[in-house]
C-alpha positions, 0 to 999 in steps of 0.5 A: 410632642410633648413639651415642658407645662413653663417653659414649653419645651419639647419634652418627650415625643410620644412615640417614646409614651408606654402604659406603665400601668401606674396612672402616670405617664411613662416615657422611655427616654426624652426627646432630647438628652439635654432636654432634662436633668437628673437630679437625687431626691432624698425626700419623703424617705426614700433614693430616686431620681428626680427628673426636672426641665433643663430649660427652666428648672420644673420641676417634672417627676423621676425617672426608675430603672425599670423601664422597658426597652435596651435602656431600662428607663421609666420615667414617671413623668406629672401630668400637669407638668407638661402639655401635650402638643399634637402638631409638634415635632 
């Protein structure tokens, strides 16, 4: 289980992780939909969807519509915002 590095909330399952070829940890979906919040991000001259921790508000990364699977989502998450809990659920 990947947890928020700031507050420890469960965010992404290792089973949802895939190699996107971007160099960033990528996931097809959050472990629990309510664990993350999505916000429009217009910084750096782009329009993107920011992903933040629903519990503490920490910035996690961005989600893009070019992922694998039926949902087609790629949650591109900054590795510094995550802690891997190898004993987690």
